[in-house]
C-alpha positions in Angstrom: -13.5 -0.9 -9.5 -9.8 0.9 -9.8 -6.9 -0.4 -7.7 -3.9 0.1 -7.2 -0.8 -1.7 -7.2 2.2 -0.6 -5.6 5.3 -2.5 -6.0 7.5 -1.3 -3.4 10.8 -3.1 -3.8 13.9 -1.1 -6.1 13.9 -4.8 -7.8 11.2 -5.0 -10.8 11.3 -8.6 -11.0 11.6 -9.8 -6.9 9.0 -12.0 -5.5 7.4 -8.6 -3.6 6.4 -7.2 -7.0 5.7 -10.9 -9.0 3.0 -11.3 -5.7 1.6 -7.9 -6.3 1.6 -8.3 -9.8 -0.4 -11.6 -9.1 -2.4 -10.5 -6.5 -3.7 -7.5 -8.5 -4.2 -9.9 -11.9 -6.2 -12.5 -9.9 -9.0 -9.2 -8.6 -10.3 -9.8 -11.8 -10.7 -5.8 -11.7 -9.0 -2.9 -13.4 -5.5 -2.6 -11.9 -3.1 0.2 -12.0 0.7 -1.2 -11.6 2.9 1.3 -9.7 6.6 0.1 -9.2 8.9 2.7 -6.8 12.4 1.7 -7.2 12.0 4.2 -10.9 9.5 6.8 -9.1 11.8 9.6 -7.0 9.7 9.5 -3.2 12.2 11.5 -0.7 11.7 11.2 2.5 9.3 13.9 3.8 11.3 16.2 6.2 8.4 17.2 8.4 8.0 20.6 8.3 4.4 21.0 8.8 3.3 22.8 5.0 0.8 20.1 4.0 -0.8 20.6 7.4 -1.1 24.6 6.7 -1.5 24.1 2.5 -4.5 22.0 2.7 -2.4 19.0 1.9 0.2 20.1 -0.8 3.3 18.7 -0.3 6.5 21.1 -1.2 8.5 17.8 -2.8 8.5 18.2 -5.9 8.9 14.5 -7.3 7.2 11.7 -8.3 5.1 11.6 -5.0 2.3 14.5 -6.3 1.3 12.4 -8.5 0.8 9.2 -6.8 -1.3 11.4 -3.9 -4.6 11.9 -6.5 -4.2 7.9 -8.1 -4.4 7.4 -4.1 -7.2 9.0 -3.8 -8.7 7.7 -6.8 -8.5 3.7 -6.4 -10.6 1.7 -5.1 -8.8 -0.5 -3.7 -4.8 -0.3 -2.8 -2.8 -4.0 -3.0 0.6 -2.4 -1.3 3.7 -4.7 -1.0 7.1 -4.8 0.0 10.5 -7.3 0.9 11.6 -7.1 4.7 14.8 -5.3 4.8 16.5 -5.0 8.3 13.7 -6.7 10.2 11.0 -3.5 8.0 9.2 -2.8 4.9 11.7 -1.7 2.6 13.0 2.4 2.7 10.8 3.4 -1.0 7.7 2.4 1.1 8.8 3.9 4.3 9.1 7.3 2.2 5.8 5.9 0.8 4.1 5.8 3.9 5.8 9.2 5.7 5.0 11.2 2.6 1.2 10.4 2.7 0.8 12.4 5.6 -0.3 15.1 3.6 -3.7 13.5 1.9 -5.1 14.1 5.9 -5.2 17.6 4.7 -6.7 17.7 1.4 -10.2 18.4 3.6 -11.6 14.4 2.5 -13.2 11.8 4.5 -14.1 11.2 8.1 -12.0 13.2 11.1 -8.2 10.8 12.7 -9.7 11.2 15.4 -12.1 13.0 17.8 -10.3 15.7 19.6 -7.5 15.1 17.7 -7.8 18.2 15.0 -4.4 18.3 14.0 -4.3 15.0 12.4 -6.8 15.6 9.5 -9.1 14.2 7.8 -8.5 9.7 6.8 -9.4 10.6 2.9 -9.1 7.2 1.7 -11.3 5.4 4.7 -13.2 3.1 2.9 -11.0 1.6 0.4 -10.0 -2.2 0.4 -6.1 -2.5 0.7 -4.0 -6.0 0.6 -0.3 -6.2 2.1 1.9 -8.5 1.3 5.6 -9.2 2.7 8.8 -11.0 1.5 11.6 -12.2 3.7 14.6 -14.2 2.7 14.3 -15.1 7.0 13.0 -13.2 10.0 11.3 -9.5 10.2 8.0 -10.4 8.3 6.4 -9.8 11.2 7.3 -6.4 11.3 7.6 -5.3 8.8 3.4 -6.2 7.6 2.8 -4.6 11.0 4.0 -1.0 9.3 2.4 -2.2 6.0 -1.5 -2.6 8.3 -0.8 0.2 10.7 -0.6 2.0 7.7 -3.8 1.2 6.0 -6.0 0.3 8.5 -4.7 2.7 11.4 -3.8 5.6 9.9 -6.5 5.1 6.5 -8.6 3.4 7.4 -8.9 1.3 4.9 -10.7 -2.3 5.3 -7.9 -5.2 4.7 -9.0 -8.2 3.0 -6.5 -9.7 3.2 -2.6 -9.3 4.7 0.4 -12.4 3.2 4.0 -12.3 4.9 6.2 -14.7 3.1 8.9 -17.1 3.8 10.6 -17.2 0.3 14.5 -18.0 1.6 16.5 -17.4 -1.2 14.3 -19.1 -4.0 12.2 -17.3 -6.4 8.6 -17.0 -5.9 7.3 -18.5 -9.6 8.9 -22.3 -8.9 6.6 -21.9 -5.4 3.0 -22.4 -6.9 1.7 -22.6 -3.0 3.3 -19.0 -2.4 2.0 -18.4 -5.7 -1.7 -19.5 -4.9 -2.3 -18.1 -2.0 -1.6 -14.9 -4.3 -4.1 -15.5 -6.6 -6.9 -16.2 -3.0 -5.9 -12.5 -2.0 -6.6 -11.6 -5.5 -9.9 -13.1 -5.4 -11.0 -12.2 -2.0 -10.5 -8.7 -3.0 -12.7 -9.5 -6.3 -14.8 -11.3 -4.2 -15.1 -8.1 -1.7 -16.1 -6.0 -4.8 -18.9 -8.2 -6.1 -20.4 -8.3 -2.6 -20.7 -4.9 -2.3 -21.6 -3.7 -5.7 -25.1 -6.6 -4.7 -25.0 -5.1 -1.3 
Protein backbone atom coordinates (compact mmCIF):
# COMPACT_ATOMS: atom_id res chain seq x y z
CA UNK A 1 0.00 0.00 0.00
CA UNK A 2 1.29 3.45 -0.90
CA UNK A 3 0.88 6.33 1.54
CA UNK A 4 1.46 9.93 0.49
CA UNK A 5 2.37 11.98 3.56
CA UNK A 6 2.08 15.73 2.95
CA UNK A 7 4.02 18.00 5.29
CA UNK A 8 2.37 21.41 5.07
CA UNK A 9 4.75 23.55 7.08
CA UNK A 10 7.40 25.72 5.42
CA UNK A 11 9.87 24.58 8.10
CA UNK A 12 11.19 21.07 7.51
CA UNK A 13 11.58 20.28 11.20
CA UNK A 14 8.36 21.89 12.39
CA UNK A 15 6.09 20.16 14.86
CA UNK A 16 3.53 19.52 12.14
CA UNK A 17 6.01 17.87 9.82
CA UNK A 18 7.45 15.76 12.63
CA UNK A 19 3.98 14.43 13.44
CA UNK A 20 3.15 13.71 9.80
CA UNK A 21 6.38 11.71 9.57
CA UNK A 22 5.60 9.86 12.83
CA UNK A 23 2.13 8.91 11.58
CA UNK A 24 3.53 7.71 8.26
CA UNK A 25 6.28 5.64 9.84
CA UNK A 26 3.87 4.10 12.36
CA UNK A 27 1.54 2.90 9.61
CA UNK A 28 4.00 0.21 8.55
CA UNK A 29 3.25 1.08 4.92
CA UNK A 30 5.38 2.24 2.02
CA UNK A 31 5.35 6.02 2.51
CA UNK A 32 6.51 9.00 0.50
CA UNK A 33 7.00 12.25 2.38
CA UNK A 34 6.23 15.45 0.47
CA UNK A 35 7.45 18.74 1.96
CA UNK A 36 5.35 21.54 0.51
CA UNK A 37 7.88 24.09 1.75
CA UNK A 38 10.40 22.72 -0.75
CA UNK A 39 8.00 22.91 -3.69
CA UNK A 40 6.69 25.75 -5.78
CA UNK A 41 2.91 25.50 -5.79
CA UNK A 42 1.33 28.73 -6.92
CA UNK A 43 -2.20 29.74 -5.91
CA UNK A 44 -5.10 28.75 -8.12
CA UNK A 45 -6.15 31.60 -10.42
CA UNK A 46 -9.68 30.32 -11.01
CA UNK A 47 -9.10 30.32 -14.77
CA UNK A 48 -11.20 27.13 -15.25
CA UNK A 49 -8.65 25.75 -17.72
CA UNK A 50 -8.69 22.40 -15.89
CA UNK A 51 -12.47 22.17 -16.42
CA UNK A 52 -12.07 22.63 -20.17
CA UNK A 53 -8.95 20.50 -20.67
CA UNK A 54 -9.60 17.14 -19.00
CA UNK A 55 -8.07 18.13 -15.68
CA UNK A 56 -4.89 19.69 -17.01
CA UNK A 57 -3.93 22.69 -14.89
CA UNK A 58 -2.54 25.64 -16.86
CA UNK A 59 -0.01 26.55 -14.15
CA UNK A 60 3.37 24.94 -14.77
CA UNK A 61 4.90 24.34 -11.34
CA UNK A 62 5.54 21.51 -8.88
CA UNK A 63 1.84 20.74 -8.46
CA UNK A 64 1.99 19.00 -11.83
CA UNK A 65 4.06 16.24 -10.26
CA UNK A 66 1.70 15.89 -7.31
CA UNK A 67 -1.42 15.09 -9.31
CA UNK A 68 -0.32 11.56 -10.23
CA UNK A 69 1.08 10.98 -6.74
CA UNK A 70 -2.32 11.84 -5.24
CA UNK A 71 -4.15 9.58 -7.70
CA UNK A 72 -1.73 6.65 -7.24
CA UNK A 73 -1.67 6.77 -3.43
CA UNK A 74 -3.81 4.39 -1.38
CA UNK A 75 -3.85 6.82 1.53
CA UNK A 76 -3.13 10.50 2.07
CA UNK A 77 -1.84 11.97 5.32
CA UNK A 78 -1.96 15.76 5.34
CA UNK A 79 -0.65 18.03 8.05
CA UNK A 80 -0.85 21.78 8.39
CA UNK A 81 0.23 24.18 11.09
CA UNK A 82 -2.48 26.59 12.17
CA UNK A 83 -1.65 30.04 10.85
CA UNK A 84 -4.07 32.80 11.82
CA UNK A 85 -6.94 30.43 12.60
CA UNK A 86 -6.63 28.20 9.52
CA UNK A 87 -4.30 26.10 7.37
CA UNK A 88 -0.99 27.36 5.99
CA UNK A 89 -0.80 29.09 2.62
CA UNK A 90 1.08 26.09 1.22
CA UNK A 91 -1.73 23.72 2.17
CA UNK A 92 -4.44 26.09 0.92
CA UNK A 93 -2.74 26.27 -2.49
CA UNK A 94 -2.59 22.46 -2.57
CA UNK A 95 -6.28 22.26 -1.71
CA UNK A 96 -7.34 24.79 -4.34
CA UNK A 97 -5.15 23.35 -7.07
CA UNK A 98 -6.41 19.81 -6.39
CA UNK A 99 -9.69 20.82 -8.06
CA UNK A 100 -8.09 19.91 -11.39
CA UNK A 101 -8.35 16.24 -10.38
CA UNK A 102 -12.14 16.49 -10.62
CA UNK A 103 -11.97 16.83 -14.40
CA UNK A 104 -9.95 13.75 -15.28
CA UNK A 105 -13.03 11.52 -15.53
CA UNK A 106 -11.85 9.32 -12.65
CA UNK A 107 -14.09 8.12 -9.81
CA UNK A 108 -17.74 8.72 -8.91
CA UNK A 109 -19.54 11.93 -9.79
CA UNK A 110 -18.96 14.70 -7.27
CA UNK A 111 -22.68 15.20 -6.84
CA UNK A 112 -25.66 14.17 -8.88
CA UNK A 113 -27.16 17.12 -10.68
CA UNK A 114 -23.88 19.08 -10.44
CA UNK A 115 -21.87 17.95 -13.49
CA UNK A 116 -19.83 21.16 -13.30
CA UNK A 117 -18.04 19.71 -10.26
CA UNK A 118 -16.77 16.67 -12.16
CA UNK A 119 -15.71 13.47 -10.40
CA UNK A 120 -13.99 12.49 -7.17
CA UNK A 121 -10.71 11.00 -8.36
CA UNK A 122 -9.51 10.30 -4.81
CA UNK A 123 -12.72 8.67 -3.57
CA UNK A 124 -12.26 5.57 -1.41
CA UNK A 125 -8.67 6.28 -0.39
CA UNK A 126 -7.88 6.45 3.29
CA UNK A 127 -6.96 9.73 4.94
CA UNK A 128 -5.57 11.26 8.12
CA UNK A 129 -5.56 14.97 8.96
CA UNK A 130 -3.27 16.63 11.51
CA UNK A 131 -2.82 20.21 12.64
CA UNK A 132 -0.72 21.83 15.33
CA UNK A 133 -1.14 25.19 16.99
CA UNK A 134 0.55 27.36 19.59
CA UNK A 135 -2.72 28.45 21.18
CA UNK A 136 -5.98 28.51 19.23
CA UNK A 137 -7.55 28.22 15.79
CA UNK A 138 -6.81 24.53 15.38
CA UNK A 139 -10.46 23.51 15.21
CA UNK A 140 -11.01 25.68 12.15
CA UNK A 141 -7.82 24.42 10.49
CA UNK A 142 -8.86 20.83 11.12
CA UNK A 143 -12.30 21.52 9.64
CA UNK A 144 -10.62 22.83 6.48
CA UNK A 145 -8.56 19.65 6.17
CA UNK A 146 -11.60 17.45 6.79
CA UNK A 147 -13.65 19.40 4.25
CA UNK A 148 -10.93 18.83 1.67
CA UNK A 149 -10.41 15.14 2.36
CA UNK A 150 -13.95 13.99 3.09
CA UNK A 151 -16.43 16.42 1.56
CA UNK A 152 -14.45 17.39 -1.54
CA UNK A 153 -12.55 14.21 -2.39
CA UNK A 154 -14.55 11.52 -0.52
CA UNK A 155 -11.69 9.89 1.36
CA UNK A 156 -12.37 7.50 4.23
CA UNK A 157 -11.07 9.47 7.22
CA UNK A 158 -9.21 7.15 9.58
CA UNK A 159 -8.20 9.68 12.23
CA UNK A 160 -7.67 13.36 12.98
CA UNK A 161 -5.33 15.11 15.38
CA UNK A 162 -5.38 18.73 16.53
CA UNK A 163 -2.48 19.28 18.89
CA UNK A 164 -2.00 22.37 21.05
CA UNK A 165 1.78 22.39 21.52
CA UNK A 166 2.55 25.94 22.60
CA UNK A 167 6.17 26.85 21.96
CA UNK A 168 7.31 23.31 22.74
CA UNK A 169 8.95 20.70 20.54
CA UNK A 170 6.78 17.62 20.01
CA UNK A 171 9.87 15.46 20.43
CA UNK A 172 9.65 16.44 24.10
CA UNK A 173 5.94 15.62 24.31
CA UNK A 174 5.61 11.82 24.51
CA UNK A 175 1.82 11.90 24.80
CA UNK A 176 1.54 13.83 21.52
CA UNK A 177 3.97 11.49 19.77
CA UNK A 178 1.99 8.53 21.06
CA UNK A 179 -1.25 9.88 19.60
CA UNK A 180 0.51 10.25 16.24
CA UNK A 181 1.77 6.67 16.52
CA UNK A 182 -1.74 5.43 17.27
CA UNK A 183 -3.09 7.27 14.22
CA UNK A 184 -0.49 5.59 12.02
CA UNK A 185 -1.25 2.20 13.55
CA UNK A 186 -4.95 2.73 12.82
CA UNK A 187 -4.11 3.38 9.19
CA UNK A 188 -2.02 0.23 8.95
CA UNK A 189 -4.79 -1.77 10.64
CA UNK A 190 -7.40 -0.38 8.25
CA UNK A 191 -5.36 -1.66 5.31
CA UNK A 192 -5.01 -5.08 6.93
CA UNK A 193 -8.74 -5.31 7.53
CA UNK A 194 -9.52 -4.24 3.97
CA UNK A 195 -7.05 -6.76 2.59
CA UNK A 196 -8.46 -9.63 4.68
CA UNK A 197 -12.12 -8.87 4.00
